[in-house]
N, C-alpha and C positions, 0 to 999 in steps of 0.2 A: 563342544564335545563334539566327539564324531560318529555318526550313526550307528549301531550295532550290527555289523556285519553278521547275523546268526541264521541266514534264514535256512541253511542246510543243517546244522544242529537242530532248528528247531521241526522241521520238515522229517528228518531223519533220528536224531537222537533220543529226544521225548516219544516217540510212539514207540523206538524199541525197547525202550528202559521201562512202559508202560508194560509192553508185554511180556518181558521178563520177570518184573518184581508180578504181577498178577502170575504167574505160574511158577515161582517160587511160592510166596507165602498165602496166595488163595485159593488158587486151583483147589490143591486137597480137599479144602473143607468145602468148596462151591459142588464139586463130584461127589462128594460125601451127601451133599442136600439137594440132588439132584440141578442143580443150579447152569441152565444153558452158559455154553463158555463162551459164545459169543455176547451175550448178555454182557458177561461180567466182564470180557475184556472190550466192549465199548467205553462201558459207564466207569472200568479203569484208566481207558485212553481219557475220557470228557475230565476226569479229577487231576491227573497227570497235566494234562493242557492247564488247566485252572491253577494250579499250585505251580507249573514252571512258569505263566505268563505273571502272576503277581510276584514272583519272585526275581523274576527280569524286570518288574518293573523298581523294585527294589536298587538292584543293578546299575537303571539309570541314573535314580537318583543321587545314587552313591557317587558316582560319576562326576555326575552337575555339581554336585557340592566339595567334594573332594577329588579332580583330575589328576592335580600333578605326585609324580611320581615320589616326593618328599611326602605325600600324604596318604601315601599306603594303608597305614595302620590303622589312621580314623576313617579310611574308605572301610576296609575290611568290618571294623567294628559296626560301622553304619550298617555294612549286610549283613552281616553274623545276626543281629540282633532282628533287622529285617526278617529275616528269612522265620528264625525261631520265632519271632509270634504272631507271624499273619500265618506261616506252616500251622500252629499248633491251632490258633481261631479255626480256623477253616475244618480242618480235622473233625475237630473236638463239636462244630455243629453240625455236619455233612455226617457225621456219625450218630449223631445225638437227631437227626432226622430219621435214619435210618431202622435206628434202635425204636423211639418213639411208634415211626408208624410201621414197626417190621416190614420195611419195604422188600428184605431177602428172605420172608414168610419164618423171623423168629427172630427171641428179642435177642441181645449184642451184650457180650458179658464182658466185665472189666478188661479182662485179658485183650480181648475184641480193640476197647477204645486205644489201649495202650499201643498193639501191632498197629492201629490205623493209623497215630500218631507218631511214632518214631520211622513205620518202613518209607513215607513219602523222604525223610530225611537223606538215606541210602541214595535218593538219584540228584537231592537235591545239594547237597553238597558236591559230588564228583563234578555235577554240570558248573556249578559255581565255582569250582576251583580251574575249571579250564577257562572259564570265559577272564577269571580274575589273570589266567596265566598270560593269556594272549595277549590281555591287555596292559601285564606289566612290560611281555616283551616289546610290544609295541613303544610301549611309553620309554623303555631305557635308548629302543634304537632310534626313536626321535631324540632324543636327547641325547645321546653318544653321537647320531650324525650331525646335528647343530653343534656337538663341542669340537668335532672335527674339522668341519667347515670354519668354525670362529678357529678355529688353532692352525688352519690351515691359508687362511685371511692374514693372521697374522703373523704367518712365520714369510708369506708369501712380501707381504709389507716392509718386515725386517727386514728381508735380501735384497729387495728392492730399495731401501734406503742405504744398506750397503756398497752396493751396486756404482749410487750413485756417490758416493765416498770417493772411490779407486778413481774417478775422471779426472776432480779438481786434484787430488793428490797425487798424481802419476805426472798431470800437468805443473801441476805447482813449485815439483823437486826438477824437471827438467827445463825450468825457466830457471830455477837457479842454477843449476849446469850450465846451462845457455848463456847466462849473465856472466858470470867466472870466465868462459870460452872467450867471448867475445872481446874482453878487453886484454887477452894471452892471446890471440890468434884468429885475427876478423875472416881470412879466407878459411881455416879450419872450421868456423863458427858457422859458415853457410852451408856446406857441407853439412853441419852436424841439423841445421834447419832439415836441409832433404833427409837425411836419416830419419829425424824425430818424427816429419809429416807421415814417412810408410809405417813407422812404428806405430803411429798413434791411430792409422787405419784401423790396425789391427785391433788396439784399445779397444776403438767404438764397435766394430764388430761381433770381436768375442764378447765384452759386456753385457751384451742382449741378453749370454744363455747361461746357464747354470752352472752346466760343465761343460768340458773343453777334452779335448786328444790330448793326453800327454808327450806325443810327438809332434801335435801341431805347436804345443807350450813350448819344447825346446826348440824348435822353426823359430820361433817367436825370441827365444830369449839370447840367442844368437848372433840375431840381428840387434837387441837391446844390448847388447853386450858390443857390439861394435861402435856404436854409442860410445859407453863408457872408456875403451880405449882410443877414442877419440879425443877425448881428455886427458886420462891419465895415462897412456903410452902401455910400457911393462909393468907398471906399478901395479897390474889388474890380470892377473890368472885367473881363466875360469877350464874346470878339468871336468866333464862331464862323460860318467862311464854308467849309461842305463842300459840294462840288458834290450834287445827288439823285444823282445812278448810282451815286454809291460806297455810301450809306445802305445797300442790301444786303448788300456787304463785311463779313467777319468780323473782331474781335480781344476776345483773352481777356476774361473780362468785368471788370470794375471798374479798366480801364487807366486810363480816363483822369478817374477817380473820385483812382486813388493820386497821378497826376503833377499834377491841380491841389490837392490835399491839399496834396503837398510842396511845390509851389511855395507856395502862403497861409503855411505854416509856417514856411519858412526865406529867407522873405523881406519887409520892409518893407511896410507898404502904410496910406501917409495921402491924407486929402480932397484936398492939394494935390498930393501925388506917388501917385496910385492905382496899384496893382500891377494890369500890366493881362495877363491871359491870352490868348492867341490858339488855337484851332483849327481849323487849315484842313486841306485835300487839296492833291496834284498831280495832276498826268497821269502819272505812274508808279505810281500807285495805292499809296502811300505818306499816313500822317495825321500830322501836325505838332503839337505843341504847345509853344506857347513862349509864356514870361513876363519880364517887367522883372525884373533881376538887381540887387536891391539887398539883398544878404545882410542879418540882422539880428545886432547884434554878441553877443547874449545867444540862442544856437541854443538851441530846444527840444530838452530829452533826448528822445531817438529812436529806435526798433531797427531802425530803416534797412531796412525790408523792403520799402518802395515801389517802388524804381523796379529795384533786386535781383531783385526778384521777377517785375516784366515781362519781364523780359532773360531768367532763367531761362524761363519759360511758351516763351517763343517760341523759345529753343532747343531744350527738349525737344517741342516740337511738330514739330521739322524746318524753321522758318520762317527767313527772312534774320533777321539780328541787327537787335535796336534800337542806333541811334545816337544818342549822344550830342552836343552840340556847344555850347561854350560861347564865349562873346565877356566883353567889358566889360560890355557892360549888358543881355545878352540871354543865356537857358540857353534849348535846346530840344531836345528829344525828337523821333525819329522812329521810330515804328513802322509796321513793313509792312501793309497789308491784307490779307485772307486770302480768297481765292474760295472758296465750294462747291467749286465744278468742281476746284479744285487741292488739298483738303484734306476728306476726310471723316471729319468729326470724331463720325461714329453709331458709329463700330467702337470708339472709346475707353468 
């Protein structure tokens, strides 16, 4: 249990309450009986310090026994029991001594007993509430901070796992394409390897980042599409209609590559019926990737991490959900564009 950091509350709060309570509840009668104000104030201060130090001991014991946030009720019950018992016992004993010895020069009535017992609760209870409120706040903040740290670590771990999936995913599908190309056109396969090296360099660089600009991603997708055209020729087409103001916006790296790759992988592409892939934006800060839908009869084996990977990244980054829409002849994916002012990725 952490040490009570209440030095100023004890040095200032308790004496102040002693002066106020003595002035309100006892000073009129003391003046009537010609009792020195300084004497009355000094004795009141000693009594207040004694009462509070005993009450404070109860707070310390309760926190040691029930320190956790989920033990607040038990801790409060222990403190209330302690305050009630010790305060009543102290006041009864002290007032009884005053009464028997006639310390103040006169015997004390039953009303004096009640007032001397009840008045201390008027400052013990508020002080105890302040102590407990501060303690609860610190406990809540510590619990919240710890939960947030664990959450961030878990999210970072999941993001790292997702990023680790992309490189093998991209390489596996590129090698599958290269394997088909080698048998069809060896010379074109050599050029494909050179282009692949350039593209993969970008993959390695951006995959270490959580976000990349849409402008950089579009430059990459154009280079990547050249690889596709080296194999499919006019069987695939790419249309990009992205307004310039959206180029500084951000998306997770390789988002476009995964979507384009999936479109090519799962749809037929013929010179007479080319696979058309469109990338465009709208006024709602959304990026759309759509393609004509003509499913292959013999679908290539896939580890299915592409679209699921993108959705998982947006979810872990706390962004709006990725939306998939499919009709009879079109497959479309909407990904939200991320503004730098709304997400500070440098802290991750």
